[in-house]
C-alpha positions in Angstrom: -29.1 -4.2 -17.3 -30.7 -0.7 -17.6 -33.9 0.9 -19.1 -35.1 2.5 -22.6 -37.1 4.7 -19.7 -33.6 4.9 -17.6 -31.9 6.4 -21.1 -34.9 8.7 -21.8 -34.8 10.5 -17.7 -30.9 10.6 -18.3 -31.1 12.5 -21.9 -33.9 14.7 -21.1 -32.0 15.5 -17.8 -28.9 16.5 -19.4 -30.7 18.3 -22.4 -32.5 20.6 -19.9 -30.0 21.0 -16.7 -32.3 19.4 -14.1 -34.2 16.8 -12.8 -37.2 18.9 -12.6 -36.7 20.1 -15.7 -36.7 16.8 -16.9 -39.4 16.0 -14.9 -42.0 18.5 -16.3 -40.4 17.7 -20.4 -41.6 14.0 -19.8 -44.7 14.8 -17.9 -43.0 12.5 -14.5 -42.3 13.7 -10.9 -38.8 14.7 -10.0 -39.0 11.5 -7.8 -39.3 9.3 -11.1 -36.8 11.0 -12.8 -34.1 11.4 -10.0 -34.8 7.2 -9.3 -34.1 6.4 -13.1 -31.0 8.4 -13.5 -29.8 7.1 -10.0 -30.7 3.3 -11.1 -28.7 4.0 -14.6 -25.5 4.9 -12.4 -25.9 1.8 -10.5 -26.2 -0.5 -13.5 -23.6 1.2 -15.2 -21.2 1.5 -12.2 -20.3 5.1 -13.1 -21.4 8.6 -12.1 -22.8 10.5 -14.8 -23.5 14.0 -13.1 -21.3 16.4 -10.7 -23.8 18.0 -8.6 -24.0 21.6 -8.3 -26.0 24.6 -6.7 -26.5 25.8 -10.3 -27.9 22.5 -11.9 -26.6 19.2 -13.2 -23.5 18.9 -15.2 -22.3 15.9 -16.9 -19.3 14.2 -16.2 -16.6 13.4 -19.0 -18.2 9.7 -19.3 -21.8 11.2 -18.9 -21.0 13.5 -21.9 -20.2 10.4 -23.9 -22.8 8.3 -23.1 -25.4 11.1 -23.4 -24.0 11.6 -27.1 -24.5 7.7 -28.0 -27.3 7.7 -26.0 -29.7 10.8 -27.8 -29.1 8.5 -31.1 -30.4 5.4 -30.1 -33.3 7.4 -28.9 -33.7 8.7 -32.1 -33.4 5.6 -33.9 -36.1 3.6 -31.7 -38.7 6.4 -32.6 -37.8 6.2 -36.2 -38.5 2.4 -35.6 -41.4 3.3 -34.1 -42.5 5.6 -36.6 -41.7 2.7 -39.2 -43.6 0.1 -37.2 -46.8 2.4 -37.4 -46.8 2.8 -41.4 -45.1 6.5 -41.2 -42.4 5.3 -43.4 -38.8 6.8 -43.2 -37.9 9.1 -46.1 -38.4 12.1 -44.3 -36.0 10.9 -41.8 -33.1 10.5 -44.6 -32.5 14.6 -44.5 -32.8 17.8 -42.6 -35.8 19.8 -43.1 -35.1 23.3 -42.3 -37.4 26.1 -43.5 -36.9 29.7 -44.0 -39.8 32.1 -43.0 -39.3 34.7 -46.1 -40.9 35.5 -49.2 -40.2 33.0 -52.2 -37.2 34.9 -54.0 -36.5 35.1 -57.9 -33.2 33.3 -56.3 -34.9 31.0 -53.9 -33.8 27.4 -55.6 -30.1 28.7 -55.9 -30.4 30.2 -51.8 -31.6 27.3 -50.9 -29.2 25.2 -52.6 -26.6 27.0 -51.6 -28.0 26.3 -47.3 -28.3 22.7 -48.0 -24.5 22.6 -49.3 -23.4 24.5 -46.1 -25.3 22.2 -43.8 -23.8 18.9 -45.4 -20.5 20.4 -45.5 -20.7 20.6 -42.0 -22.9 17.7 -40.7 -22.3 15.5 -44.0 -26.7 14.8 -43.8 -28.5 16.3 -46.8 -31.0 19.0 -46.1 -34.3 20.0 -47.8 -34.6 23.6 -47.4 -37.9 25.2 -48.1 -39.2 28.4 -47.7 -43.0 29.6 -46.0 -44.8 32.8 -44.3 -45.3 32.7 -40.5 -47.9 30.3 -40.3 -47.1 27.6 -42.6 -43.1 27.6 -40.8 -45.3 27.0 -37.5 -47.4 24.5 -38.6 -45.0 22.9 -40.3 -42.9 22.9 -37.0 -46.1 21.7 -35.1 -47.2 18.7 -37.2 -43.1 17.8 -37.3 -42.7 18.4 -41.4 -39.9 20.4 -40.7 -37.0 20.3 -38.2 -36.6 24.0 -37.5 -37.3 27.1 -39.6 -34.5 30.6 -39.8 -36.3 34.0 -39.1 -34.6 37.4 -38.8 -36.0 39.3 -35.9 -36.7 37.7 -32.4 -40.1 36.7 -31.2 -42.0 35.3 -28.3 -43.2 32.0 -29.3 -43.8 30.4 -25.7 -44.4 26.3 -27.3 -40.7 26.8 -29.6 -37.0 27.9 -28.5 -36.0 30.9 -30.4 -32.0 31.2 -30.5 -30.0 34.1 -32.2 -27.4 32.6 -34.6 -26.1 35.9 -36.5 -27.5 39.0 -37.4 -28.1 40.7 -40.3 -28.0 44.7 -41.6 -31.2 46.5 -42.3 -31.8 47.3 -45.7 -34.2 49.5 -48.1 -35.4 48.0 -51.2 -35.6 50.4 -54.1 -36.2 50.7 -57.6 -32.4 50.6 -59.1 -33.2 54.2 -60.4 -33.9 55.7 -57.3 -31.3 58.3 -56.1 -30.2 56.4 -53.2 -29.4 53.0 -55.3 -26.3 53.9 -55.9 -25.6 54.9 -51.9 -23.0 51.9 -49.8 -24.4 52.8 -46.5 -28.1 54.8 -45.6 -28.0 57.3 -42.9 -30.7 58.0 -41.2 -31.3 61.3 -43.0 -31.5 59.8 -46.1 -34.8 58.5 -46.1 -35.9 61.6 -43.9 -38.3 62.9 -47.1 -39.8 59.3 -48.8 -42.0 57.3 -47.7 -41.0 54.3 -45.0 -42.9 50.5 -45.7 -42.6 47.4 -44.5 -43.6 44.6 -45.7 -46.1 41.8 -44.3 -43.6 39.1 -45.5 -41.4 39.7 -43.1 -43.6 39.5 -39.6 -40.9 38.7 -37.1 -38.1 41.6 -38.3 -41.0 43.9 -38.5 -41.8 43.1 -34.9 -37.7 43.5 -34.0 -37.6 46.6 -36.1 -40.8 48.3 -34.5 -39.0 48.5 -31.0 -35.8 49.6 -32.1 -37.4 52.9 -34.1 -39.2 53.2 -30.7 -36.0 53.2 -28.3 -34.0 54.9 -31.0 -36.7 57.6 -31.0 -36.5 57.5 -34.5 -40.6 57.5 -35.4 -40.9 60.9 -37.1 -38.2 59.5 -39.4 -38.1 55.6 -39.8 -42.0 55.1 -38.6 -43.1 52.5 -41.2 -45.9 52.2 -43.1 -47.5 48.7 -44.2 -47.4 47.8 -47.7 -50.3 45.8 -49.0 -48.8 42.9 -51.0 -50.4 43.5 -54.8 -47.8 44.0 -57.5 -50.2 47.3 -58.1 -48.8 48.1 -54.0 -45.4 46.9 -54.5 -45.5 49.2 -57.3 -47.1 52.4 -56.5 -45.1 52.2 -53.2 -41.6 52.3 -54.9 -42.2 53.4 -58.4 -44.5 56.1 -57.8 -44.1 57.0 -54.3 -40.4 56.7 -54.8 -40.8 54.9 -51.1 -38.4 52.5 -49.9 -39.4 49.1 -48.2 -37.4 48.4 -45.1 -36.4 44.9 -45.0 -33.5 42.2 -44.2 -30.2 42.2 -46.3 -29.5 39.6 -47.3 -28.3 38.1 -50.3 -30.6 36.3 -52.0 -33.6 37.4 -50.0 -33.5 41.2 -50.6 -34.2 40.5 -54.3 -37.7 39.4 -54.2 -38.8 41.9 -56.2 -37.3 42.4 -59.9 -35.7 45.7 -61.3 -35.2 46.4 -57.2 -31.8 47.1 -55.4 -31.4 47.0 -51.6 -28.9 49.2 -50.0 -28.5 48.5 -46.0 -28.1 51.1 -43.7 -25.1 51.9 -41.4 -25.1 49.5 -38.8 -23.8 51.6 -36.6 -27.2 53.9 -36.5 -29.7 51.1 -37.3 -28.3 48.1 -35.5 -28.3 44.8 -36.6 -31.6 42.5 -36.5 -30.9 38.8 -35.1 -31.1 36.0 -37.5 -33.5 33.2 -35.3 -33.1 29.4 -34.9 -36.7 28.2 -34.0 -37.1 24.8 -32.9 -39.4 22.8 -30.8 -39.0 23.1 -26.9 -40.1 19.3 -26.3 -39.5 15.5 -28.5 -36.5 16.9 -30.8 -35.1 14.9 -33.2 -31.7 13.9 -34.4 -32.2 16.6 -37.2 -32.9 19.2 -34.7 -29.9 18.6 -32.8 -27.8 18.5 -35.3 -29.0 22.3 -36.6 -29.0 23.4 -33.1 -24.8 21.8 -32.9 -24.2 23.6 -36.4 -25.8 26.9 -35.5 -26.3 27.7 -31.6 -23.0 29.6 -30.5 -23.9 27.9 -27.1 -22.3 24.8 -28.8 -19.4 26.2 -29.4 -19.9 26.6 -33.0 -19.3 30.4 -34.9 -22.1 30.7 -37.4 -22.3 33.1 -40.3 -25.4 34.1 -42.7 -23.3 35.0 -45.2 -20.9 32.4 -45.5 -23.9 30.1 -45.8 -25.8 32.3 -48.5 -23.0 33.6 -50.4 -22.4 31.7 -53.8 -18.7 29.9 -53.7 -16.3 31.8 -56.1 -13.9 29.3 -58.0 -10.7 31.0 -58.7 
C-alpha cells in the first residue's frame, strides 16, 4: 500500500513540474521526493510520469490519479482543521477578494462574479473587496483563496498570473466636455489635469510603466490624488481633471455623478487583470479558481462576461 506522504510528494511534483521544485516546496531533499514517487509507482504497478529533459510530465494514468489525489489531500487538511477546532465553515465556499475600492454597486458586482464562479464550478463563492494590505493579509492568513487585481506586480511570496486585459479609462464628472466621447485619445487629455488614485496600486504601477515606455510623460504623467472627498471633488469638479483607472463595469462607478470613458486601446494599451494565489499549500478552492480562470488550464476567461449583468429577454 501507499502512504499519504507518497501521495503528497506525487501531487507536488505534478504541480511543480520537477522533483527539485517539489522538494523545495515541501522542504525536503530531492532524493526523498524521488524515492517517494518511485515507491508509489512500484506500489501501484503503473508509471506516473514521462521523464523528459524539460521536466516530468504525468502519464494519462498519472493525470487521473493526480485529480483524485489532490482532492484527497484537501480533505485530509480539512479534517485536520476540524480536529484542531478551526471548524469547516470557511471551507464550504470559495473566498475571493477584489483589490478595488468599494463602489456603490459593489453588492451587485460581487454577486455577478459569485454567480459566474458557481455556474462553472458548482462551488458557492463569497466575493469581497479590500485594499492592497487587506488582500495580502487575507491571503497570508488563509482567509482568502485568491484575489484579483488590475495591473501586474512582483510579489515573491505569491503567484501572479494574467487572466484577462482591461481598458484604461478616465473618470470624470458627467458634464465634462469629454464625457460624451466613446473613446479618448492621448491628445484629448493634453490640457487637463490627470490623476491616479491610491485605491488602485497594482494598476498604477503598470500604468506608470506604460506611460514611460510609450513616451507619454508630457501628457499622461499623473498626479497622485488625495483620498478625501474634498480632494476628489477639487480634482474633478473644480480643476476639470480626470482620474485614470480601470474601465470595468461595476468598478468604474465608485464616484457618484461621474462617468468613465475608455482610452483608445490602440494608443493606450490595456492593463492586465491578474489572479494572485499562494505559491505553496494551495487549497482545493484556490486550484478550482486557477482551473477556471488561468489560460494555462485551457480555459478562456472574459472579465466582461463575469461582471456584466444578465439581460433577460
